[in-house]
mmCIF file of the C-alpha atoms, coordinates in Angstrom:
data_MODEL
# 
_entry.id   MODEL 
# 
loop_
_atom_site.group_PDB 
_atom_site.id 
_atom_site.type_symbol 
_atom_site.label_atom_id 
_atom_site.label_alt_id 
_atom_site.label_comp_id 
_atom_site.label_asym_id 
_atom_site.label_entity_id 
_atom_site.label_seq_id 
_atom_site.pdbx_PDB_ins_code 
_atom_site.Cartn_x 
_atom_site.Cartn_y 
_atom_site.Cartn_z 
_atom_site.occupancy 
_atom_site.B_iso_or_equiv 
_atom_site.pdbx_formal_charge 
_atom_site.auth_seq_id 
_atom_site.auth_comp_id 
_atom_site.auth_asym_id 
_atom_site.auth_atom_id 
_atom_site.pdbx_PDB_model_num 
ATOM 1   C CA . MET A 1 1   ? 16.640  9.988   -17.833 1.00 0.00 ? 1   MET A CA 1 
ATOM 2   C CA . SER A 1 2   ? 14.954  6.703   -16.879 1.00 0.00 ? 2   SER A CA 1 
ATOM 3   C CA . LEU A 1 3   ? 12.292  6.368   -14.193 1.00 0.00 ? 3   LEU A CA 1 
ATOM 4   C CA . TYR A 1 4   ? 15.000  4.751   -12.061 1.00 0.00 ? 4   TYR A CA 1 
ATOM 5   C CA . ASP A 1 5   ? 17.045  7.977   -12.005 1.00 0.00 ? 5   ASP A CA 1 
ATOM 6   C CA . ILE A 1 6   ? 14.387  10.457  -10.870 1.00 0.00 ? 6   ILE A CA 1 
ATOM 7   C CA . PRO A 1 7   ? 15.227  11.733  -7.367  1.00 0.00 ? 7   PRO A CA 1 
ATOM 8   C CA . LEU A 1 8   ? 12.690  10.833  -4.678  1.00 0.00 ? 8   LEU A CA 1 
ATOM 9   C CA . HIS A 1 9   ? 12.513  11.027  -0.903  1.00 0.00 ? 9   HIS A CA 1 
ATOM 10  C CA . THR A 1 10  ? 11.079  8.482   1.484   1.00 0.00 ? 10  THR A CA 1 
ATOM 11  C CA . LEU A 1 11  ? 8.387   9.530   3.924   1.00 0.00 ? 11  LEU A CA 1 
ATOM 12  C CA . SER A 1 12  ? 11.149  9.984   6.512   1.00 0.00 ? 12  SER A CA 1 
ATOM 13  C CA . GLY A 1 13  ? 13.010  12.344  4.151   1.00 0.00 ? 13  GLY A CA 1 
ATOM 14  C CA . GLU A 1 14  ? 15.794  10.018  3.023   1.00 0.00 ? 14  GLU A CA 1 
ATOM 15  C CA . PRO A 1 15  ? 16.882  10.442  -0.611  1.00 0.00 ? 15  PRO A CA 1 
ATOM 16  C CA . THR A 1 16  ? 16.120  7.496   -2.870  1.00 0.00 ? 16  THR A CA 1 
ATOM 17  C CA . THR A 1 17  ? 15.091  6.582   -6.409  1.00 0.00 ? 17  THR A CA 1 
ATOM 18  C CA . LEU A 1 18  ? 13.051  3.868   -8.042  1.00 0.00 ? 18  LEU A CA 1 
ATOM 19  C CA . GLY A 1 19  ? 16.477  2.397   -8.808  1.00 0.00 ? 19  GLY A CA 1 
ATOM 20  C CA . ALA A 1 20  ? 16.388  1.029   -5.248  1.00 0.00 ? 20  ALA A CA 1 
ATOM 21  C CA . HIS A 1 21  ? 13.678  -1.308  -6.584  1.00 0.00 ? 21  HIS A CA 1 
ATOM 22  C CA . GLN A 1 22  ? 15.247  -2.047  -9.971  1.00 0.00 ? 22  GLN A CA 1 
ATOM 23  C CA . ASP A 1 23  ? 14.452  -5.501  -11.358 1.00 0.00 ? 23  ASP A CA 1 
ATOM 24  C CA . ALA A 1 24  ? 11.132  -5.598  -9.475  1.00 0.00 ? 24  ALA A CA 1 
ATOM 25  C CA . ALA A 1 25  ? 7.605   -5.021  -10.700 1.00 0.00 ? 25  ALA A CA 1 
ATOM 26  C CA . LEU A 1 26  ? 6.259   -1.849  -9.051  1.00 0.00 ? 26  LEU A CA 1 
ATOM 27  C CA . LEU A 1 27  ? 2.760   -0.530  -8.460  1.00 0.00 ? 27  LEU A CA 1 
ATOM 28  C CA . LEU A 1 28  ? 2.994   3.240   -7.905  1.00 0.00 ? 28  LEU A CA 1 
ATOM 29  C CA . VAL A 1 29  ? -0.071  4.747   -6.235  1.00 0.00 ? 29  VAL A CA 1 
ATOM 30  C CA . ASN A 1 30  ? -0.925  8.274   -5.130  1.00 0.00 ? 30  ASN A CA 1 
ATOM 31  C CA . VAL A 1 31  ? -2.512  7.753   -1.732  1.00 0.00 ? 31  VAL A CA 1 
ATOM 32  C CA . ALA A 1 32  ? -4.546  9.744   0.783   1.00 0.00 ? 32  ALA A CA 1 
ATOM 33  C CA . SER A 1 33  ? -5.682  9.092   4.356   1.00 0.00 ? 33  SER A CA 1 
ATOM 34  C CA . LYS A 1 34  ? -9.055  10.863  4.327   1.00 0.00 ? 34  LYS A CA 1 
ATOM 35  C CA . CYS A 1 35  ? -10.592 9.731   1.050   1.00 0.00 ? 35  CYS A CA 1 
ATOM 36  C CA . GLY A 1 36  ? -13.545 7.499   0.282   1.00 0.00 ? 36  GLY A CA 1 
ATOM 37  C CA . LEU A 1 37  ? -11.052 5.270   -1.536  1.00 0.00 ? 37  LEU A CA 1 
ATOM 38  C CA . THR A 1 38  ? -8.664  5.043   1.446   1.00 0.00 ? 38  THR A CA 1 
ATOM 39  C CA . PRO A 1 39  ? -9.799  1.459   2.213   1.00 0.00 ? 39  PRO A CA 1 
ATOM 40  C CA . GLN A 1 40  ? -7.878  0.508   -0.954  1.00 0.00 ? 40  GLN A CA 1 
ATOM 41  C CA . TYR A 1 41  ? -4.855  0.430   1.367   1.00 0.00 ? 41  TYR A CA 1 
ATOM 42  C CA . GLU A 1 42  ? -6.140  -3.011  2.434   1.00 0.00 ? 42  GLU A CA 1 
ATOM 43  C CA . GLY A 1 43  ? -5.973  -4.415  -1.096  1.00 0.00 ? 43  GLY A CA 1 
ATOM 44  C CA . LEU A 1 44  ? -2.627  -2.758  -1.764  1.00 0.00 ? 44  LEU A CA 1 
ATOM 45  C CA . GLU A 1 45  ? -1.190  -4.354  1.370   1.00 0.00 ? 45  GLU A CA 1 
ATOM 46  C CA . ARG A 1 46  ? -2.585  -7.770  0.407   1.00 0.00 ? 46  ARG A CA 1 
ATOM 47  C CA . LEU A 1 47  ? -0.887  -7.434  -3.010  1.00 0.00 ? 47  LEU A CA 1 
ATOM 48  C CA . GLN A 1 48  ? 2.352   -6.514  -1.244  1.00 0.00 ? 48  GLN A CA 1 
ATOM 49  C CA . GLN A 1 49  ? 2.132   -9.563  1.003   1.00 0.00 ? 49  GLN A CA 1 
ATOM 50  C CA . ARG A 1 50  ? 1.118   -11.917 -1.820  1.00 0.00 ? 50  ARG A CA 1 
ATOM 51  C CA . TYR A 1 51  ? 3.794   -10.930 -4.338  1.00 0.00 ? 51  TYR A CA 1 
ATOM 52  C CA . ALA A 1 52  ? 6.751   -9.406  -2.444  1.00 0.00 ? 52  ALA A CA 1 
ATOM 53  C CA . GLU A 1 53  ? 8.772   -12.616 -2.518  1.00 0.00 ? 53  GLU A CA 1 
ATOM 54  C CA . ARG A 1 54  ? 8.285   -12.817 -6.278  1.00 0.00 ? 54  ARG A CA 1 
ATOM 55  C CA . GLY A 1 55  ? 9.886   -9.424  -6.970  1.00 0.00 ? 55  GLY A CA 1 
ATOM 56  C CA . PHE A 1 56  ? 7.007   -6.974  -6.514  1.00 0.00 ? 56  PHE A CA 1 
ATOM 57  C CA . THR A 1 57  ? 6.382   -3.951  -4.362  1.00 0.00 ? 57  THR A CA 1 
ATOM 58  C CA . VAL A 1 58  ? 3.775   -1.257  -3.960  1.00 0.00 ? 58  VAL A CA 1 
ATOM 59  C CA . LEU A 1 59  ? 5.083   2.291   -3.517  1.00 0.00 ? 59  LEU A CA 1 
ATOM 60  C CA . GLY A 1 60  ? 2.733   4.862   -2.007  1.00 0.00 ? 60  GLY A CA 1 
ATOM 61  C CA . PHE A 1 61  ? 2.984   8.556   -2.843  1.00 0.00 ? 61  PHE A CA 1 
ATOM 62  C CA . PRO A 1 62  ? 0.872   10.663  -0.452  1.00 0.00 ? 62  PRO A CA 1 
ATOM 63  C CA . CYS A 1 63  ? -0.771  13.584  -2.217  1.00 0.00 ? 63  CYS A CA 1 
ATOM 64  C CA . ASN A 1 64  ? -2.948  16.393  -0.862  1.00 0.00 ? 64  ASN A CA 1 
ATOM 65  C CA . GLN A 1 65  ? -4.116  17.756  -4.233  1.00 0.00 ? 65  GLN A CA 1 
ATOM 66  C CA . PHE A 1 66  ? -7.572  16.177  -4.238  1.00 0.00 ? 66  PHE A CA 1 
ATOM 67  C CA . ALA A 1 67  ? -9.951  17.982  -1.846  1.00 0.00 ? 67  ALA A CA 1 
ATOM 68  C CA . GLY A 1 68  ? -7.216  18.217  0.813   1.00 0.00 ? 68  GLY A CA 1 
ATOM 69  C CA . GLN A 1 69  ? -7.590  14.527  1.658   1.00 0.00 ? 69  GLN A CA 1 
ATOM 70  C CA . GLU A 1 70  ? -3.966  14.031  2.765   1.00 0.00 ? 70  GLU A CA 1 
ATOM 71  C CA . PRO A 1 71  ? -3.402  16.937  5.176   1.00 0.00 ? 71  PRO A CA 1 
ATOM 72  C CA . GLY A 1 72  ? -1.166  15.099  7.645   1.00 0.00 ? 72  GLY A CA 1 
ATOM 73  C CA . SER A 1 73  ? 2.527   15.390  8.385   1.00 0.00 ? 73  SER A CA 1 
ATOM 74  C CA . SER A 1 74  ? 4.870   12.581  7.404   1.00 0.00 ? 74  SER A CA 1 
ATOM 75  C CA . GLU A 1 75  ? 4.652   11.136  10.918  1.00 0.00 ? 75  GLU A CA 1 
ATOM 76  C CA . GLU A 1 76  ? 0.834   11.347  10.928  1.00 0.00 ? 76  GLU A CA 1 
ATOM 77  C CA . ILE A 1 77  ? 0.692   9.597   7.547   1.00 0.00 ? 77  ILE A CA 1 
ATOM 78  C CA . ARG A 1 78  ? 3.085   6.848   8.695   1.00 0.00 ? 78  ARG A CA 1 
ATOM 79  C CA . SER A 1 79  ? 1.174   6.299   11.928  1.00 0.00 ? 79  SER A CA 1 
ATOM 80  C CA . PHE A 1 80  ? -2.217  6.218   10.195  1.00 0.00 ? 80  PHE A CA 1 
ATOM 81  C CA . CYS A 1 81  ? -1.069  3.772   7.512   1.00 0.00 ? 81  CYS A CA 1 
ATOM 82  C CA . SER A 1 82  ? 0.636   1.365   9.890   1.00 0.00 ? 82  SER A CA 1 
ATOM 83  C CA . THR A 1 83  ? -1.971  1.504   12.658  1.00 0.00 ? 83  THR A CA 1 
ATOM 84  C CA . THR A 1 84  ? -5.129  1.507   10.539  1.00 0.00 ? 84  THR A CA 1 
ATOM 85  C CA . TYR A 1 85  ? -4.103  -0.647  7.589   1.00 0.00 ? 85  TYR A CA 1 
ATOM 86  C CA . GLY A 1 86  ? -0.882  -2.416  8.618   1.00 0.00 ? 86  GLY A CA 1 
ATOM 87  C CA . VAL A 1 87  ? 0.924   -0.947  5.618   1.00 0.00 ? 87  VAL A CA 1 
ATOM 88  C CA . SER A 1 88  ? 4.352   -2.521  5.156   1.00 0.00 ? 88  SER A CA 1 
ATOM 89  C CA . PHE A 1 89  ? 5.147   -1.218  1.673   1.00 0.00 ? 89  PHE A CA 1 
ATOM 90  C CA . PRO A 1 90  ? 7.321   1.879   1.238   1.00 0.00 ? 90  PRO A CA 1 
ATOM 91  C CA . LEU A 1 91  ? 5.747   5.320   1.425   1.00 0.00 ? 91  LEU A CA 1 
ATOM 92  C CA . MET A 1 92  ? 7.405   8.303   -0.191  1.00 0.00 ? 92  MET A CA 1 
ATOM 93  C CA . GLU A 1 93  ? 7.242   11.975  0.757   1.00 0.00 ? 93  GLU A CA 1 
ATOM 94  C CA . LYS A 1 94  ? 4.067   13.897  0.012   1.00 0.00 ? 94  LYS A CA 1 
ATOM 95  C CA . ILE A 1 95  ? 4.159   15.160  -3.583  1.00 0.00 ? 95  ILE A CA 1 
ATOM 96  C CA . GLU A 1 96  ? 2.011   16.815  -6.231  1.00 0.00 ? 96  GLU A CA 1 
ATOM 97  C CA . VAL A 1 97  ? 0.901   14.601  -9.115  1.00 0.00 ? 97  VAL A CA 1 
ATOM 98  C CA . ASN A 1 98  ? -0.749  17.274  -11.304 1.00 0.00 ? 98  ASN A CA 1 
ATOM 99  C CA . GLY A 1 99  ? -0.232  20.919  -12.230 1.00 0.00 ? 99  GLY A CA 1 
ATOM 100 C CA . GLU A 1 100 ? 2.799   23.191  -12.223 1.00 0.00 ? 100 GLU A CA 1 
ATOM 101 C CA . GLY A 1 101 ? 4.258   21.537  -9.126  1.00 0.00 ? 101 GLY A CA 1 
ATOM 102 C CA . ARG A 1 102 ? 3.872   18.014  -10.538 1.00 0.00 ? 102 ARG A CA 1 
ATOM 103 C CA . HIS A 1 103 ? 6.725   15.794  -9.389  1.00 0.00 ? 103 HIS A CA 1 
ATOM 104 C CA . PRO A 1 104 ? 9.027   14.757  -12.282 1.00 0.00 ? 104 PRO A CA 1 
ATOM 105 C CA . LEU A 1 105 ? 8.129   11.094  -11.685 1.00 0.00 ? 105 LEU A CA 1 
ATOM 106 C CA . TYR A 1 106 ? 4.460   11.846  -12.276 1.00 0.00 ? 106 TYR A CA 1 
ATOM 107 C CA . ALA A 1 107 ? 5.338   13.995  -15.282 1.00 0.00 ? 107 ALA A CA 1 
ATOM 108 C CA . GLU A 1 108 ? 6.584   10.742  -16.816 1.00 0.00 ? 108 GLU A CA 1 
ATOM 109 C CA . LEU A 1 109 ? 3.888   8.435   -15.445 1.00 0.00 ? 109 LEU A CA 1 
ATOM 110 C CA . THR A 1 110 ? 1.008   10.569  -16.694 1.00 0.00 ? 110 THR A CA 1 
ATOM 111 C CA . LYS A 1 111 ? 2.211   10.166  -20.289 1.00 0.00 ? 111 LYS A CA 1 
ATOM 112 C CA . THR A 1 112 ? 0.889   6.596   -20.063 1.00 0.00 ? 112 THR A CA 1 
ATOM 113 C CA . ALA A 1 113 ? -2.644  5.962   -21.286 1.00 0.00 ? 113 ALA A CA 1 
ATOM 114 C CA . ASP A 1 114 ? -5.236  3.957   -19.395 1.00 0.00 ? 114 ASP A CA 1 
ATOM 115 C CA . GLU A 1 115 ? -7.343  1.139   -20.903 1.00 0.00 ? 115 GLU A CA 1 
ATOM 116 C CA . ALA A 1 116 ? -9.531  3.734   -22.653 1.00 0.00 ? 116 ALA A CA 1 
ATOM 117 C CA . GLY A 1 117 ? -6.458  5.253   -24.318 1.00 0.00 ? 117 GLY A CA 1 
ATOM 118 C CA . GLU A 1 118 ? -6.504  8.396   -22.162 1.00 0.00 ? 118 GLU A CA 1 
ATOM 119 C CA . ALA A 1 119 ? -3.259  9.805   -20.783 1.00 0.00 ? 119 ALA A CA 1 
ATOM 120 C CA . GLY A 1 120 ? -2.826  13.046  -18.866 1.00 0.00 ? 120 GLY A CA 1 
ATOM 121 C CA . ASP A 1 121 ? -3.621  14.182  -15.358 1.00 0.00 ? 121 ASP A CA 1 
ATOM 122 C CA . VAL A 1 122 ? -4.231  11.843  -12.461 1.00 0.00 ? 122 VAL A CA 1 
ATOM 123 C CA . GLN A 1 123 ? -7.991  11.845  -11.862 1.00 0.00 ? 123 GLN A CA 1 
ATOM 124 C CA . TRP A 1 124 ? -8.073  11.343  -8.081  1.00 0.00 ? 124 TRP A CA 1 
ATOM 125 C CA . ASN A 1 125 ? -6.429  9.564   -5.164  1.00 0.00 ? 125 ASN A CA 1 
ATOM 126 C CA . PHE A 1 126 ? -5.418  5.919   -5.661  1.00 0.00 ? 126 PHE A CA 1 
ATOM 127 C CA . GLU A 1 127 ? -4.588  6.011   -9.359  1.00 0.00 ? 127 GLU A CA 1 
ATOM 128 C CA . LYS A 1 128 ? -2.217  3.125   -10.065 1.00 0.00 ? 128 LYS A CA 1 
ATOM 129 C CA . PHE A 1 129 ? 0.732   2.789   -12.453 1.00 0.00 ? 129 PHE A CA 1 
ATOM 130 C CA . LEU A 1 130 ? 2.409   -0.575  -13.040 1.00 0.00 ? 130 LEU A CA 1 
ATOM 131 C CA . VAL A 1 131 ? 6.126   -0.428  -13.840 1.00 0.00 ? 131 VAL A CA 1 
ATOM 132 C CA . SER A 1 132 ? 7.886   -3.462  -15.289 1.00 0.00 ? 132 SER A CA 1 
ATOM 133 C CA . PRO A 1 133 ? 11.179  -4.812  -13.896 1.00 0.00 ? 133 PRO A CA 1 
ATOM 134 C CA . ARG A 1 134 ? 12.805  -3.060  -16.897 1.00 0.00 ? 134 ARG A CA 1 
ATOM 135 C CA . GLY A 1 135 ? 11.535  0.330   -15.723 1.00 0.00 ? 135 GLY A CA 1 
ATOM 136 C CA . GLU A 1 136 ? 8.757   0.732   -18.315 1.00 0.00 ? 136 GLU A CA 1 
ATOM 137 C CA . VAL A 1 137 ? 5.261   1.900   -17.418 1.00 0.00 ? 137 VAL A CA 1 
ATOM 138 C CA . VAL A 1 138 ? 3.133   -0.960  -18.708 1.00 0.00 ? 138 VAL A CA 1 
ATOM 139 C CA . ALA A 1 139 ? -0.343  -0.242  -17.305 1.00 0.00 ? 139 ALA A CA 1 
ATOM 140 C CA . ARG A 1 140 ? -2.432  2.506   -15.752 1.00 0.00 ? 140 ARG A CA 1 
ATOM 141 C CA . PHE A 1 141 ? -5.498  1.906   -13.619 1.00 0.00 ? 141 PHE A CA 1 
ATOM 142 C CA . ARG A 1 142 ? -7.848  4.708   -12.655 1.00 0.00 ? 142 ARG A CA 1 
ATOM 143 C CA . PRO A 1 143 ? -8.742  5.372   -8.995  1.00 0.00 ? 143 PRO A CA 1 
ATOM 144 C CA . ARG A 1 144 ? -11.948 3.360   -8.758  1.00 0.00 ? 144 ARG A CA 1 
ATOM 145 C CA . THR A 1 145 ? -10.235 0.208   -10.009 1.00 0.00 ? 145 THR A CA 1 
ATOM 146 C CA . GLU A 1 146 ? -9.686  -1.877  -6.884  1.00 0.00 ? 146 GLU A CA 1 
ATOM 147 C CA . PRO A 1 147 ? -6.099  -3.022  -6.273  1.00 0.00 ? 147 PRO A CA 1 
ATOM 148 C CA . GLU A 1 148 ? -7.160  -6.676  -6.411  1.00 0.00 ? 148 GLU A CA 1 
ATOM 149 C CA . ALA A 1 149 ? -9.347  -6.339  -9.521  1.00 0.00 ? 149 ALA A CA 1 
ATOM 150 C CA . ALA A 1 150 ? -8.746  -9.174  -11.982 1.00 0.00 ? 150 ALA A CA 1 
ATOM 151 C CA . GLU A 1 151 ? -7.144  -6.872  -14.559 1.00 0.00 ? 151 GLU A CA 1 
ATOM 152 C CA . VAL A 1 152 ? -4.686  -5.442  -12.013 1.00 0.00 ? 152 VAL A CA 1 
ATOM 153 C CA . VAL A 1 153 ? -3.712  -8.866  -10.669 1.00 0.00 ? 153 VAL A CA 1 
ATOM 154 C CA . ALA A 1 154 ? -3.252  -10.247 -14.200 1.00 0.00 ? 154 ALA A CA 1 
ATOM 155 C CA . ALA A 1 155 ? -1.068  -7.281  -15.176 1.00 0.00 ? 155 ALA A CA 1 
ATOM 156 C CA . ILE A 1 156 ? 1.069   -7.673  -12.033 1.00 0.00 ? 156 ILE A CA 1 
ATOM 157 C CA . GLU A 1 157 ? 1.464   -11.426 -12.522 1.00 0.00 ? 157 GLU A CA 1 
ATOM 158 C CA . ALA A 1 158 ? 2.564   -10.857 -16.113 1.00 0.00 ? 158 ALA A CA 1 
ATOM 159 C CA . GLN A 1 159 ? 5.405   -8.625  -14.851 1.00 0.00 ? 159 GLN A CA 1 
ATOM 160 C CA . LEU A 1 160 ? 6.684   -10.657 -11.907 1.00 0.00 ? 160 LEU A CA 1 
ATOM 161 C CA . PRO A 1 161 ? 10.364  -11.443 -12.380 1.00 0.00 ? 161 PRO A CA 1 
ATOM 162 C CA . ARG A 1 162 ? 10.221  -14.682 -10.372 1.00 0.00 ? 162 ARG A CA 1 
# 
């Protein structure tokens, strides 16, 4: 099964897959509304605005596994993201990224190593995975790496289909 085939749900509960974004470069991020890293939404949105027309999108995956920092309902998450940070990129349903309840998408993503060669569990909120337009995970950036860090931007630009 490719990453494109794994069943997902949007924040509003509609069924979807990454296949809806096939042929685009994707930055998949586990997000949270009450985290010290939450201001990264600003950089993620700027990336979305800067590269959307060139075949790129950010996809946010709310997760409440790290110190309960995403306790809200789908509507609360949507409202917070749009009102506070002007988020225009797609948000998916709240999922688990680690442990026994790990979503199948993250079971695949976490096989990818970061720059230090370490794969495995997501460390915290705002860990980022870059997926190529061919559906391959090509980079992993740990939570404290800012969305607009030079290495993230360079990796995204290398994957843009247009």
